[in-house]
N, C-alpha and C positions, 0 to 999 in steps of 0.2 A: 630926238629922241629913238628911245630900243627896245620898239612893240613887239616884236620876239620877247626883249627879261618882262614889258612886263605882260606878255601875256602867259610867259610859266610861273608868274609866279601867282597869275587871277585863277589859270587853271590844277598849283599842286590839289594835292590831294593826301589825304593817310590813307594808306594804304592797308586794306589784310586780307585783300584773297589775291596767289603770287603762283606765277605759271608755276610749279615743282621740276619741270620736263629744261627750265633757262637753268644756266650759265654763265660765271663771271669768270675768264682770267687772271691770271694776275696781273695780264701789264692794266685792263680793266679797272679790277680794285685797285691799283694800285695810281692810279692817273686819278679815279675818285678822288682820294685821299691826298695826293698833289693839289688837287683845286681846295679840298677842303682845308689845310691849311695855310691860305694863303687869310684867311676869317682873322680877323686884330684881336690880336690879345695886350695887357694891357704893360707896357713896359718892352714890349718883343718877349717877352716870356718862350713863347709856344709852351703853354707847359701845358698841354696834352698826350695823349695815345691815343691807337687806333686797333683795338683789335677785331680781325674780318675774321668771323668765325664762319668757316662752308667747308667743310669735314662733316659727314651723317651722322657723327660717333659726335663729333662737339657739337652740332644743334643743335642732336638731342639731351645732353646732356643744360645744354644752356634752353630750352624749351620745354626741360621738371622744372631748369628755378625760376624761369616769368609765368609759373603757374598754366604748363599748357596749353600756351597759348599758341597754334598750330602757325602761323604765318613766320614767325622766329625762324623755323627747321623751313618751311613750305619757298622763302627767298631765298634765291641766290644765297648771300651772306647777308650777316648777319653783323652788324659793328657792333662791338662793344665801346663805346664813346665812356672814354677818361681823359677824369681830367686831375693834372697835380698840382699838386703843397708847391706854390713857388720858392723857388728858390735864387736866391737871389744872386751868390754867387755864378752861374750861367750869364751873365749876362753880359759880360767884359768878351767869350768866346760869341754872344749870340748878335751883339752887335759890333764886333769890332771891323767883319769887313765893310761896312755901311761907313763911316771913320773913317776904312783904309781910301773909303772909294772916292773921300770926303761932303759925304752926304752932311756927318753929325758932326762939330766936334768933341772933341777926345772929353773935352768938362764935362760935358755933355754927360756921355754915357758915364762917366763916374757916380755925376751931379742920380742919376738914373739907380743908379746902381744902387748908393746910400741911400736912396728914400724908398727904393722897393724893399730894401733890410729892415726898414725901419713901421714900414707899413704891414707888411707882414712879420711880427713879430709878436701882434696878437693873432691868435689861432684860428680864433674866430672870419677874420678880414680872410686868413691866407684858403680859407676850406670853401669862403666866398666866392673868390677866384679864379678859384679851380671849376668850379663851380660853372662863371661867367663863363670860363674861357675852353670847358672843354661843350658849353652851351651854344655857344656860336660859329667855332668846327664843325657840331653835327650841323647846325641850320646851317654852316654853306656846305656840309657835303649833301644835303636833303635837296639845293635844288643845283649843284654841280651830278646828280643822278639824273633828275626833271631837265636839266636840259642835253640829258644821256637820250633822250626816251625809255630809263626806267622809275617806277616809283616806290616809294617809302614809306616810312612809317616812326616816326619817335613814338620810344613804346618808355613809361617808367615803369609801369606792374610788374617791376621784377627784383628776388630777393638778392637784393644790394654784398649782404654779408658772404652769402652763396657761391653768388656773381667771380666778387673777390676770393674768394676762398678757392674753389674749381678754378680760376682762370688764369692765378696763383699775378693776381695782382703785386704792385710793394703796393709796401706802407707807408710811401707819400702818395697815393693812387688812391679816386673818388670815384668807383663805377656811377655815372653821373645818369646818364640811359644808354638804348638801346637804341638799332635802327635799320630793320631789316630795307636790303634793295634784291630787287630785283624788275623781272618781268609785269604787268600785272594779267592780272584771268578775269575771264568776265565773274562780276555783282559787286564787284567796288562801286560805294555809293559816290558823290559828285561831290565836288567842296561843297562842307554843311556853311550854312548861311553866317554875316557875319554881322554881330553890333553896327550897328547905324552910329556914322558920326559923330555926331551930336553925342554921344554916350561917350566916345572915347578917345576925344581931339578934343582940348582947353585953348584958344592964340591968347596969347597974354601980351 
């Protein structure tokens, strides 16, 4: 049993107070995103993008779009987690190395691509998948940050249309959440109480 991983899950908090003097170097930000992209995605679409907002002027713009929440600009970096509407045509490229390595038959990869084409022809299913993939990526980013001694705070309190415009998101991108990441400052709450398992677990 990996006790360190379990301890990390149990201690994670949604931070509101960050050390404003703390910064993250490019390679530290890149490593967080590299780990975030280890998250699962349907068909291995990897339909996400991570915008690392760290310049003071950019953080100020983002903070104004997040209703003035200080943590957006106080954290070392605030990520805009974007889900991308699934593009089935990308699958041949994304699966080809797996096929070349002998892990997947070429016919299976072609079948996945056709299945994705059919499934995401429905705009609602396509948007649902964008949100789902971005959320899985964000969750993995949060735990990667925790493993590196940092704290984070997933946020949905922001003007999505304003973020899409101000940060030049593509037409196929959905800004799903913001995730400030940095070093904690005094004043954060511990992890809040969880509902009992009897309320959330059903054994069938």
